[in-house]
ROLUM-829481 format. One record per residue (C-alpha): residue number from 1; residue in three letters; x, y, z. Coordinates in steps of 0.001 Angstrom, whole numbers, plus 524288, in hexadecimal, padded with zeros to 5 digits. Example, Ala and Ser with C-alpha at 12.3 -4.5 7.8 and 13.67 -1.06 7.14 Angstrom:
% ROLUM-829481
<site><seq>1</seq><type>ALA</type><east>8300C</east><north>7EE6C</north><up>81E78</up></site>
<site><seq>2</seq><type>SER</type><east>83566</east><north>7FBDC</north><up>81BE4</up></site>
This chain:
% ROLUM-829481
<site><seq>1</seq><type>MET</type><east>82E26</east><north>7FA3A</north><up>7C399</up></site>
<site><seq>2</seq><type>ASN</type><east>832F1</east><north>7F4C3</north><up>7D094</up></site>
<site><seq>3</seq><type>VAL</type><east>825A7</east><north>7F6C2</north><up>7D6F2</up></site>
<site><seq>4</seq><type>MET</type><east>8258C</east><north>7EB40</north><up>7E04E</up></site>
<site><seq>5</seq><type>SER</type><east>83307</east><north>7EE7D</north><up>7E577</up></site>
<site><seq>6</seq><type>VAL</type><east>82E61</east><north>7FC23</north><up>7E922</up></site>
<site><seq>7</seq><type>LEU</type><east>82126</east><north>7F789</north><up>7EE24</up></site>
<site><seq>8</seq><type>ASN</type><east>82740</east><north>7ED1B</north><up>7F6C6</up></site>
<site><seq>9</seq><type>GLN</type><east>83073</east><north>7F719</north><up>7FC89</up></site>
<site><seq>10</seq><type>LEU</type><east>82511</east><north>80040</north><up>7FF73</up></site>
<site><seq>11</seq><type>MET</type><east>81DBF</east><north>7F558</north><up>80649</up></site>
<site><seq>12</seq><type>ASN</type><east>829AC</east><north>7F12B</north><up>80DF5</up></site>
<site><seq>13</seq><type>GLN</type><east>82BD2</east><north>7FF05</north><up>812CA</up></site>
<site><seq>14</seq><type>ALA</type><east>8200A</east><north>7FCF7</north><up>81B86</up></site>
<site><seq>15</seq><type>GLN</type><east>8288E</east><north>7F376</north><up>82324</up></site>
<site><seq>16</seq><type>GLY</type><east>8339D</east><north>7FD0B</north><up>824A6</up></site>
<site><seq>17</seq><type>GLY</type><east>83BFC</east><north>7F244</north><up>81EE6</up></site>
<site><seq>18</seq><type>GLN</type><east>844A3</east><north>7F02E</north><up>81344</up></site>
<site><seq>19</seq><type>SER</type><east>83F36</east><north>7EF88</north><up>80574</up></site>
<site><seq>20</seq><type>HIS</type><east>83F68</east><north>7E2B8</north><up>7FE3A</up></site>
<site><seq>21</seq><type>GLN</type><east>83B63</east><north>7DD04</north><up>7F160</up></site>
<site><seq>22</seq><type>GLY</type><east>82F65</east><north>7D475</north><up>7F05F</up></site>
<site><seq>23</seq><type>GLY</type><east>8273C</east><north>7D35A</north><up>7FCA2</up></site>
<site><seq>24</seq><type>SER</type><east>81922</east><north>7D054</north><up>7FFBB</up></site>
<site><seq>25</seq><type>GLY</type><east>80FF5</east><north>7D078</north><up>80B34</up></site>
<site><seq>26</seq><type>SER</type><east>81902</east><north>7C7C5</north><up>8132A</up></site>
<site><seq>27</seq><type>ASP</type><east>81EBC</east><north>7D34F</north><up>81A9A</up></site>
<site><seq>28</seq><type>ILE</type><east>811AA</east><north>7D849</north><up>81F45</up></site>
<site><seq>29</seq><type>ASN</type><east>8125A</east><north>7D2F8</north><up>82D2C</up></site>
<site><seq>30</seq><type>ARG</type><east>82000</east><north>7D839</north><up>82F5C</up></site>
<site><seq>31</seq><type>MET</type><east>81BEF</east><north>7E55B</north><up>829DB</up></site>
<site><seq>32</seq><type>VAL</type><east>80FE6</east><north>7E66C</north><up>83264</up></site>
<site><seq>33</seq><type>ASN</type><east>81758</east><north>7E23E</north><up>83E87</up></site>
<site><seq>34</seq><type>ASN</type><east>821CE</east><north>7EC47</north><up>83BAA</up></site>
<site><seq>35</seq><type>LEU</type><east>817DD</east><north>7F722</north><up>839F4</up></site>
<site><seq>36</seq><type>GLY</type><east>81081</east><north>7F2D8</north><up>8461E</up></site>
<site><seq>37</seq><type>SER</type><east>81CDB</east><north>7F325</north><up>84E29</up></site>
<site><seq>38</seq><type>GLN</type><east>82024</east><north>800CA</north><up>849BA</up></site>
<site><seq>39</seq><type>LEU</type><east>81266</east><north>80586</north><up>84C7F</up></site>
<site><seq>40</seq><type>SER</type><east>8120B</east><north>7FFE9</north><up>85A27</up></site>
<site><seq>41</seq><type>GLY</type><east>81F86</east><north>80348</north><up>85EDF</up></site>
<site><seq>42</seq><type>GLY</type><east>82671</east><north>80C09</north><up>85525</up></site>
<site><seq>43</seq><type>ARG</type><east>8295E</east><north>81A65</north><up>85663</up></site>
<site><seq>44</seq><type>SER</type><east>82A1C</east><north>82409</north><up>84B56</up></site>
<site><seq>45</seq><type>SER</type><east>82FCE</east><north>83166</north><up>84A0B</up></site>
<site><seq>46</seq><type>GLY</type><east>824D8</east><north>8374D</north><up>84228</up></site>
<site><seq>47</seq><type>GLY</type><east>81645</east><north>83525</north><up>842F8</up></site>
<site><seq>48</seq><type>ILE</type><east>80C4F</east><north>8346D</north><up>83831</up></site>
<site><seq>49</seq><type>GLY</type><east>7FFC6</east><north>83B41</north><up>83BC2</up></site>
<site><seq>50</seq><type>ASN</type><east>7FD52</east><north>838BA</north><up>84A28</up></site>
<site><seq>51</seq><type>SER</type><east>8022B</east><north>82AC5</north><up>849C5</up></site>
<site><seq>52</seq><type>GLY</type><east>81006</east><north>82D5D</north><up>84E5D</up></site>
<site><seq>53</seq><type>ILE</type><east>814B8</east><north>82347</north><up>84472</up></site>
<site><seq>54</seq><type>ASP</type><east>81DB7</east><north>82668</north><up>83932</up></site>
<site><seq>55</seq><type>MET</type><east>81814</east><north>81EB7</north><up>82DCF</up></site>
<site><seq>56</seq><type>LYS</type><east>8247B</east><north>81FC8</north><up>825CD</up></site>
<site><seq>57</seq><type>SER</type><east>82C79</east><north>819E4</north><up>830EE</up></site>
<site><seq>58</seq><type>LEU</type><east>82213</east><north>80FB0</north><up>8336E</up></site>
<site><seq>59</seq><type>LEU</type><east>82279</east><north>80B05</north><up>82573</up></site>
<site><seq>60</seq><type>GLY</type><east>8311C</east><north>80B42</north><up>82406</up></site>
<site><seq>61</seq><type>GLY</type><east>83139</east><north>817F4</north><up>81C6C</up></site>
<site><seq>62</seq><type>GLY</type><east>83320</east><north>8185F</north><up>80DE6</up></site>
<site><seq>63</seq><type>ALA</type><east>82935</east><north>81A7B</north><up>80346</up></site>
<site><seq>64</seq><type>LEU</type><east>81E90</east><north>8123E</north><up>80999</up></site>
<site><seq>65</seq><type>GLY</type><east>81FE3</east><north>81998</north><up>81656</up></site>
<site><seq>66</seq><type>MET</type><east>81E0D</east><north>8264B</north><up>80EF6</up></site>
<site><seq>67</seq><type>LEU</type><east>8125B</east><north>8213F</north><up>80744</up></site>
<site><seq>68</seq><type>LEU</type><east>80BC2</east><north>81CD4</north><up>813C3</up></site>
<site><seq>69</seq><type>GLY</type><east>81031</east><north>82716</north><up>81D50</up></site>
<site><seq>70</seq><type>SER</type><east>811B8</east><north>83460</north><up>81710</up></site>
<site><seq>71</seq><type>LYS</type><east>80CC0</east><north>8410C</north><up>81CCF</up></site>
<site><seq>72</seq><type>ARG</type><east>7FEC4</east><north>83C3A</north><up>81BC1</up></site>
<site><seq>73</seq><type>GLY</type><east>7FED1</east><north>83848</north><up>82A09</up></site>
<site><seq>74</seq><type>ARG</type><east>7F94E</east><north>82AAE</north><up>82963</up></site>
<site><seq>75</seq><type>ARG</type><east>7F1C2</east><north>8248E</north><up>83476</up></site>
<site><seq>76</seq><type>MET</type><east>7F993</east><north>8196A</north><up>83A52</up></site>
<site><seq>77</seq><type>GLY</type><east>7F39B</east><north>811CD</north><up>84578</up></site>
<site><seq>78</seq><type>GLY</type><east>7EFAA</east><north>8040E</north><up>841C4</up></site>
<site><seq>79</seq><type>THR</type><east>7F004</east><north>806F3</north><up>83341</up></site>
<site><seq>80</seq><type>ALA</type><east>7FECE</east><north>807C8</north><up>83255</up></site>
<site><seq>81</seq><type>LEU</type><east>80073</east><north>7F923</north><up>83180</up></site>
<site><seq>82</seq><type>LYS</type><east>7F874</east><north>7F8A8</north><up>82503</up></site>
<site><seq>83</seq><type>TYR</type><east>80499</east><north>7FCDC</north><up>81D92</up></site>
<site><seq>84</seq><type>GLY</type><east>809DA</east><north>7EF28</north><up>81FA8</up></site>
<site><seq>85</seq><type>ALA</type><east>7FF8C</east><north>7EAA0</north><up>815F4</up></site>
<site><seq>86</seq><type>LEU</type><east>80802</east><north>7EFC4</north><up>80AE9</up></site>
<site><seq>87</seq><type>ALA</type><east>8111D</east><north>7E41E</north><up>80C47</up></site>
<site><seq>88</seq><type>GLY</type><east>806C4</east><north>7DA63</north><up>80839</up></site>
<site><seq>89</seq><type>VAL</type><east>7FDA1</east><north>7E273</north><up>7FFEF</up></site>
<site><seq>90</seq><type>GLY</type><east>7FA57</east><north>7D7A9</north><up>7F65A</up></site>
<site><seq>91</seq><type>ALA</type><east>7F7DA</east><north>7CD46</north><up>800A7</up></site>
<site><seq>92</seq><type>LEU</type><east>7EFD8</east><north>7D6B5</north><up>808D5</up></site>
<site><seq>93</seq><type>ALA</type><east>7E755</east><north>7DAC2</north><up>7FD5A</up></site>
<site><seq>94</seq><type>TRP</type><east>7E53B</east><north>7CC9D</north><up>7F96B</up></site>
<site><seq>95</seq><type>LYS</type><east>7E174</east><north>7C882</north><up>80733</up></site>
<site><seq>96</seq><type>ALA</type><east>7D7C7</east><north>7D3BB</north><up>80835</up></site>
<site><seq>97</seq><type>TYR</type><east>7D1C4</east><north>7CF7E</north><up>7FB4A</up></site>
<site><seq>98</seq><type>GLN</type><east>7D093</east><north>7C175</north><up>7FFF0</up></site>
<site><seq>99</seq><type>ASN</type><east>7CA03</east><north>7C5EE</north><up>80C88</up></site>
<site><seq>100</seq><type>HIS</type><east>7C0E3</east><north>7CEA7</north><up>804DE</up></site>
<site><seq>101</seq><type>LYS</type><east>7BD8A</east><north>7C3BD</north><up>7FB5C</up></site>
<site><seq>102</seq><type>SER</type><east>7BA63</east><north>7BA42</north><up>8065A</up></site>
<site><seq>103</seq><type>ASN</type><east>7B103</east><north>7C430</north><up>80C2E</up></site>
<site><seq>104</seq><type>SER</type><east>7AB12</east><north>7C82A</north><up>7FF39</up></site>
<site><seq>105</seq><type>GLN</type><east>79D5C</east><north>7C4AB</north><up>7FB10</up></site>
<site><seq>106</seq><type>ASP</type><east>7A233</east><north>7C302</north><up>7ED1A</up></site>
<site><seq>107</seq><type>THR</type><east>7A005</east><north>7B4BC</north><up>7E9CB</up></site>
<site><seq>108</seq><type>VAL</type><east>7A84A</east><north>7B56A</north><up>7DD65</up></site>
<site><seq>109</seq><type>PRO</type><east>7B524</east><north>7BBE2</north><up>7E153</up></site>
<site><seq>110</seq><type>ALA</type><east>7BF2A</east><north>7BECF</north><up>7D6F2</up></site>
<site><seq>111</seq><type>ALA</type><east>7C940</east><north>7B43D</north><up>7D4D0</up></site>
<site><seq>112</seq><type>SER</type><east>7D602</east><north>7B65F</north><up>7DC09</up></site>
<site><seq>113</seq><type>ALA</type><east>7DD6F</east><north>7B612</north><up>7CF23</up></site>
<site><seq>114</seq><type>GLN</type><east>7D5EE</east><north>7C21F</north><up>7CADC</up></site>
<site><seq>115</seq><type>GLN</type><east>7D9E8</east><north>7C96B</north><up>7D71C</up></site>
<site><seq>116</seq><type>GLY</type><east>7E856</east><north>7CA63</north><up>7D3F0</up></site>
<site><seq>117</seq><type>GLN</type><east>7F3EF</east><north>7C681</north><up>7DC54</up></site>
<site><seq>118</seq><type>PRO</type><east>7F906</east><north>7CD7C</north><up>7E86D</up></site>
<site><seq>119</seq><type>LEU</type><east>804F7</east><north>7D60B</north><up>7E673</up></site>
<site><seq>120</seq><type>GLU</type><east>80DAC</east><north>7CC82</north><up>7EDC3</up></site>
<site><seq>121</seq><type>GLN</type><east>80A6D</east><north>7C179</north><up>7E44C</up></site>
<site><seq>122</seq><type>LEU</type><east>80D14</east><north>7C911</north><up>7D7DD</up></site>
<site><seq>123</seq><type>GLN</type><east>819FF</east><north>7C884</north><up>7D0C3</up></site>
<site><seq>124</seq><type>GLY</type><east>82177</east><north>7D02E</north><up>7C6B8</up></site>
<site><seq>125</seq><type>ALA</type><east>81A4A</east><north>7DA3F</north><up>7BE9A</up></site>
<site><seq>126</seq><type>ASP</type><east>80D42</east><north>7D726</north><up>7C51F</up></site>
<site><seq>127</seq><type>GLN</type><east>812BF</east><north>7DA5B</north><up>7D28A</up></site>
<site><seq>128</seq><type>GLU</type><east>81957</east><north>7E6AE</north><up>7CD96</up></site>
<site><seq>129</seq><type>ARG</type><east>80C7E</east><north>7EB53</north><up>7C79D</up></site>
<site><seq>130</seq><type>ARG</type><east>80505</east><north>7E8CC</north><up>7D431</up></site>
<site><seq>131</seq><type>GLY</type><east>80FB7</east><north>7EF7D</north><up>7DBF2</up></site>
<site><seq>132</seq><type>LEU</type><east>80E5B</east><north>7FB7F</north><up>7D36D</up></site>
<site><seq>133</seq><type>GLU</type><east>7FFAF</east><north>7FBBC</north><up>7D5FE</up></site>
<site><seq>134</seq><type>ILE</type><east>80205</east><north>7FADF</north><up>7E4A4</up></site>
<site><seq>135</seq><type>LEU</type><east>80C96</east><north>80547</north><up>7E49A</up></site>
<site><seq>136</seq><type>GLN</type><east>803AF</east><north>80E6A</north><up>7DD00</up></site>
<site><seq>137</seq><type>ALA</type><east>7F8E0</east><north>80C0F</north><up>7E6F8</up></site>
<site><seq>138</seq><type>MET</type><east>80212</east><north>80F1C</north><up>7F240</up></site>
<site><seq>139</seq><type>ILE</type><east>80648</east><north>81C02</north><up>7EC3C</up></site>
<site><seq>140</seq><type>MET</type><east>7F860</east><north>82027</north><up>7E919</up></site>
<site><seq>141</seq><type>ALA</type><east>7F3D3</east><north>81CE1</north><up>7F6DD</up></site>
<site><seq>142</seq><type>ALA</type><east>7FEFB</east><north>824C9</north><up>7FCA6</up></site>
<site><seq>143</seq><type>ARG</type><east>7FAA9</east><north>8304E</north><up>7F451</up></site>
<site><seq>144</seq><type>ALA</type><east>7EC3A</east><north>82EF1</north><up>7F78B</up></site>
<site><seq>145</seq><type>ASP</type><east>7EBE1</east><north>83A1C</north><up>80153</up></site>
<site><seq>146</seq><type>GLY</type><east>7F310</east><north>84337</north><up>7F813</up></site>
<site><seq>147</seq><type>HIS</type><east>7FDC6</east><north>84665</north><up>801C9</up></site>
<site><seq>148</seq><type>ILE</type><east>80A55</east><north>84182</north><up>7FBA3</up></site>
<site><seq>149</seq><type>ASP</type><east>810D4</east><north>84E84</north><up>7F930</up></site>
<site><seq>150</seq><type>ALA</type><east>81CEF</east><north>85184</north><up>7F13B</up></site>
<site><seq>151</seq><type>ASN</type><east>82613</east><north>84F8B</north><up>7FCBA</up></site>
<site><seq>152</seq><type>GLU</type><east>82025</east><north>8426C</north><up>8004B</up></site>
<site><seq>153</seq><type>ARG</type><east>820BC</east><north>83E39</north><up>7F235</up></site>
<site><seq>154</seq><type>ALA</type><east>82F26</east><north>841AB</north><up>7F185</up></site>
<site><seq>155</seq><type>LEU</type><east>831D1</east><north>839C5</north><up>7FDD1</up></site>
<site><seq>156</seq><type>LEU</type><east>829CA</east><north>82E68</north><up>7F8B1</up></site>
<site><seq>157</seq><type>THR</type><east>8313D</east><north>82ED6</north><up>7EBEF</up></site>
<site><seq>158</seq><type>GLU</type><east>83E04</east><north>82E1D</north><up>7F364</up></site>
<site><seq>159</seq><type>GLU</type><east>83956</east><north>82289</north><up>7FB6C</up></site>
<site><seq>160</seq><type>ILE</type><east>8340F</east><north>81B7F</north><up>7EF78</up></site>
<site><seq>161</seq><type>GLU</type><east>84117</east><north>81D39</north><up>7E8A8</up></site>
<site><seq>162</seq><type>ARG</type><east>84745</east><north>815CE</north><up>7F402</up></site>
<site><seq>163</seq><type>LEU</type><east>83F32</east><north>80A0F</north><up>7EFE6</up></site>
<site><seq>164</seq><type>SER</type><east>846BC</east><north>809D9</north><up>7E2FE</up></site>
<site><seq>165</seq><type>PRO</type><east>83B8D</east><north>80A04</north><up>7D93B</up></site>
<site><seq>166</seq><type>ASP</type><east>83FFB</east><north>80938</north><up>7CB34</up></site>
<site><seq>167</seq><type>ASP</type><east>83E91</east><north>81566</north><up>7C2E0</up></site>
<site><seq>168</seq><type>GLU</type><east>831B0</east><north>8111C</north><up>7BCF4</up></site>
<site><seq>169</seq><type>LEU</type><east>82B7B</east><north>80E87</north><up>7CA37</up></site>
<site><seq>170</seq><type>GLN</type><east>830E1</east><north>81B1B</north><up>7CFEC</up></site>
<site><seq>171</seq><type>THR</type><east>82A94</east><north>822CB</north><up>7C4D2</up></site>
<site><seq>172</seq><type>TRP</type><east>81DD2</east><north>81B77</north><up>7C69D</up></site>
<site><seq>173</seq><type>ILE</type><east>81D83</east><north>81E4D</north><up>7D54A</up></site>
<site><seq>174</seq><type>GLN</type><east>81F95</east><north>82CC5</north><up>7D30E</up></site>
<site><seq>175</seq><type>THR</type><east>8148D</east><north>82C98</north><up>7C917</up></site>
<site><seq>176</seq><type>GLN</type><east>80B8D</east><north>826F0</north><up>7D37F</up></site>
<site><seq>177</seq><type>PHE</type><east>80DB9</east><north>832B6</north><up>7DC30</up></site>
<site><seq>178</seq><type>ASP</type><east>808A1</east><north>83B80</north><up>7D147</up></site>
<site><seq>179</seq><type>ALA</type><east>7FDB7</east><north>832DF</north><up>7CC26</up></site>
<site><seq>180</seq><type>PRO</type><east>7EF8D</east><north>83603</north><up>7CFA1</up></site>
<site><seq>181</seq><type>LEU</type><east>7E998</east><north>82DFF</north><up>7DA8D</up></site>
<site><seq>182</seq><type>ASP</type><east>7E104</east><north>82580</north><up>7D211</up></site>
<site><seq>183</seq><type>ALA</type><east>7DA9E</east><north>819B9</north><up>7D883</up></site>
<site><seq>184</seq><type>GLN</type><east>7D549</east><north>814CF</north><up>7CB96</up></site>
<site><seq>185</seq><type>ALA</type><east>7E29F</east><north>8150E</north><up>7C51F</up></site>
<site><seq>186</seq><type>LEU</type><east>7E8A2</east><north>80DEF</north><up>7D0A1</up></site>
<site><seq>187</seq><type>ALA</type><east>7DDCA</east><north>803DD</north><up>7D087</up></site>
<site><seq>188</seq><type>GLN</type><east>7DF88</east><north>80175</north><up>7C1FA</up></site>
<site><seq>189</seq><type>SER</type><east>7ED92</east><north>7FD62</north><up>7C479</up></site>
<site><seq>190</seq><type>ALA</type><east>7E8F3</east><north>7F1EC</north><up>7CCD1</up></site>
<site><seq>191</seq><type>ASP</type><east>7EAC5</east><north>7E593</north><up>7C4DE</up></site>
<site><seq>192</seq><type>SER</type><east>7E1D8</east><north>7DCFC</north><up>7CD36</up></site>
<site><seq>193</seq><type>PRO</type><east>7D881</east><north>7DD72</north><up>7D8C9</up></site>
<site><seq>194</seq><type>GLN</type><east>7E3E5</east><north>7D955</north><up>7E183</up></site>
<site><seq>195</seq><type>ALA</type><east>7EBCD</east><north>7E4D1</north><up>7DC80</up></site>
<site><seq>196</seq><type>ALA</type><east>7E058</east><north>7EDCC</north><up>7DF9D</up></site>
<site><seq>197</seq><type>ARG</type><east>7DFD5</east><north>7E8A6</north><up>7ED7C</up></site>
<site><seq>198</seq><type>GLU</type><east>7EE75</east><north>7EA99</north><up>7EF3D</up></site>
<site><seq>199</seq><type>ILE</type><east>7ED5E</east><north>7F88D</north><up>7EA2D</up></site>
<site><seq>200</seq><type>TYR</type><east>7E290</east><north>7FAFD</north><up>7F40A</up></site>
<site><seq>201</seq><type>VAL</type><east>7EA75</east><north>7F4EA</north><up>7FF1C</up></site>
<site><seq>202</seq><type>VAL</type><east>7F6A6</east><north>7FD2A</north><up>7FD17</up></site>
<site><seq>203</seq><type>SER</type><east>7EE3F</east><north>8094D</north><up>7FB81</up></site>
<site><seq>204</seq><type>ALA</type><east>7E708</east><north>80654</north><up>8082D</up></site>
<site><seq>205</seq><type>VAL</type><east>7F3FB</east><north>80445</north><up>80F1C</up></site>
<site><seq>206</seq><type>ILE</type><east>7F96F</east><north>8114A</north><up>80A96</up></site>
<site><seq>207</seq><type>ILE</type><east>7EDAA</east><north>81A0A</north><up>80CFC</up></site>
<site><seq>208</seq><type>ASP</type><east>7E943</east><north>81F8A</north><up>81A04</up></site>
<site><seq>209</seq><type>ASP</type><east>7DAE6</east><north>81BED</north><up>81A67</up></site>
<site><seq>210</seq><type>GLN</type><east>7D882</east><north>826E9</north><up>82430</up></site>
<site><seq>211</seq><type>ASN</type><east>7DBFE</east><north>830B3</north><up>81992</up></site>
<site><seq>212</seq><type>PRO</type><east>7CFAD</east><north>83376</north><up>81176</up></site>
<site><seq>213</seq><type>MET</type><east>7D73B</east><north>835E3</north><up>804DD</up></site>
<site><seq>214</seq><type>GLU</type><east>7DED6</east><north>82942</north><up>80616</up></site>
<site><seq>215</seq><type>ARG</type><east>7D2D8</east><north>82166</north><up>809F0</up></site>
<site><seq>216</seq><type>ALA</type><east>7CB8A</east><north>82709</north><up>7FE52</up></site>
<site><seq>217</seq><type>TRP</type><east>7D6AA</east><north>822CC</north><up>7F561</up></site>
<site><seq>218</seq><type>LEU</type><east>7D606</east><north>814F3</north><up>7FA98</up></site>
<site><seq>219</seq><type>ASP</type><east>7C74B</east><north>81448</north><up>7F8DF</up></site>
<site><seq>220</seq><type>GLN</type><east>7C879</east><north>819A9</north><up>7EB1B</up></site>
<site><seq>221</seq><type>LEU</type><east>7D2F8</east><north>80FA1</north><up>7E813</up></site>
<site><seq>222</seq><type>ALA</type><east>7CA7D</east><north>8048A</north><up>7ED2A</up></site>
<site><seq>223</seq><type>GLY</type><east>7BFE0</east><north>80875</north><up>7E3A5</up></site>
<site><seq>224</seq><type>ALA</type><east>7C958</east><north>8095A</north><up>7D84B</up></site>
<site><seq>225</seq><type>LEU</type><east>7CF07</east><north>7FBFD</north><up>7DBA7</up></site>
<site><seq>226</seq><type>ASN</type><east>7C16B</east><north>7F5EF</north><up>7DCC6</up></site>
<site><seq>227</seq><type>ILE</type><east>7C428</east><north>7F1E3</north><up>7EABC</up></site>
<site><seq>228</seq><type>GLU</type><east>7B717</east><north>7F08C</north><up>7F163</up></site>
<site><seq>229</seq><type>PRO</type><east>7B558</east><north>7F654</north><up>7FF16</up></site>
<site><seq>230</seq><type>ASN</type><east>7B55B</east><north>7E941</north><up>8063F</up></site>
<site><seq>231</seq><type>LEU</type><east>7C21E</east><north>7E545</north><up>7FFCE</up></site>
<site><seq>232</seq><type>ALA</type><east>7C816</east><north>7F29B</north><up>8028B</up></site>
<site><seq>233</seq><type>ARG</type><east>7C4AD</east><north>7F104</north><up>810E8</up></site>
<site><seq>234</seq><type>GLU</type><east>7CA9D</east><north>7E36C</north><up>81115</up></site>
<site><seq>235</seq><type>LEU</type><east>7D725</east><north>7E86E</north><up>80AD6</up></site>
<site><seq>236</seq><type>GLU</type><east>7D83D</east><north>7F351</north><up>814D8</up></site>
<site><seq>237</seq><type>GLN</type><east>7D580</east><north>7E9FD</north><up>82005</up></site>
<site><seq>238</seq><type>GLN</type><east>7E06F</east><north>7E131</north><up>81B53</up></site>
<site><seq>239</seq><type>ILE</type><east>7E99F</east><north>7ECD3</north><up>81A7E</up></site>
<site><seq>240</seq><type>ASN</type><east>7E6BE</east><north>7F0FA</north><up>82865</up></site>
<site><seq>241</seq><type>ALA</type><east>7E812</east><north>7E318</north><up>82D5A</up></site>
<site><seq>242</seq><type>GLU</type><east>7F4D5</east><north>7E041</north><up>825DF</up></site>
<site><seq>243</seq><type>GLN</type><east>7EFE3</east><north>7D2CA</north><up>82286</up></site>
<site><seq>244</seq><type>VAL</type><east>7F6CB</east><north>7CD17</north><up>816D9</up></site>
């Protein structure tokens, strides 16, 4: 499956730019600056909630814009910039872990080799597998409030098809829209602690933590991933700070 091609395009849509192969966290500053500029001086033709900002326009449209900005009426404010964290999910999750470890009272931390590698450092089949885990987490988080209806799903399907997934990936994505929201099953797909942290990061980026159903999903996922509360807070702080 051409998972990383599709995932990179989804992440790049947050810039409103062109899709490209490969990619890492190196675009994060440009992405955040672009989003900040649009927030401070841009105009939109349709508001989301009471924000007056069209999330789909803000994020360059496409499938990611729909996942993040459907009819759910997300709060914007200072949290909008957190979507830039998608560009460097692996580096962000690793930095949060390092910060957490340095502040931990655990005198015998797990060896780094046991933690797994960040997404950006993986290659080949290992990167494709991690990408599939992350894509699954994104879809589940977008469904966490139960409000992707048939019309939204049809539009999402159309936008996803524009990303040119191969037939196997297209079938898999559609299956994810029908699958039960199962935090344990998602957690079991994580192939390392680093993978678990990346799954948590993308989920935290997608959800609106002011929505009780979505916040409950994230908390449930943290438990399933064995992410302790202090680490979860560090991951979320890194997301909101866009520090990668």
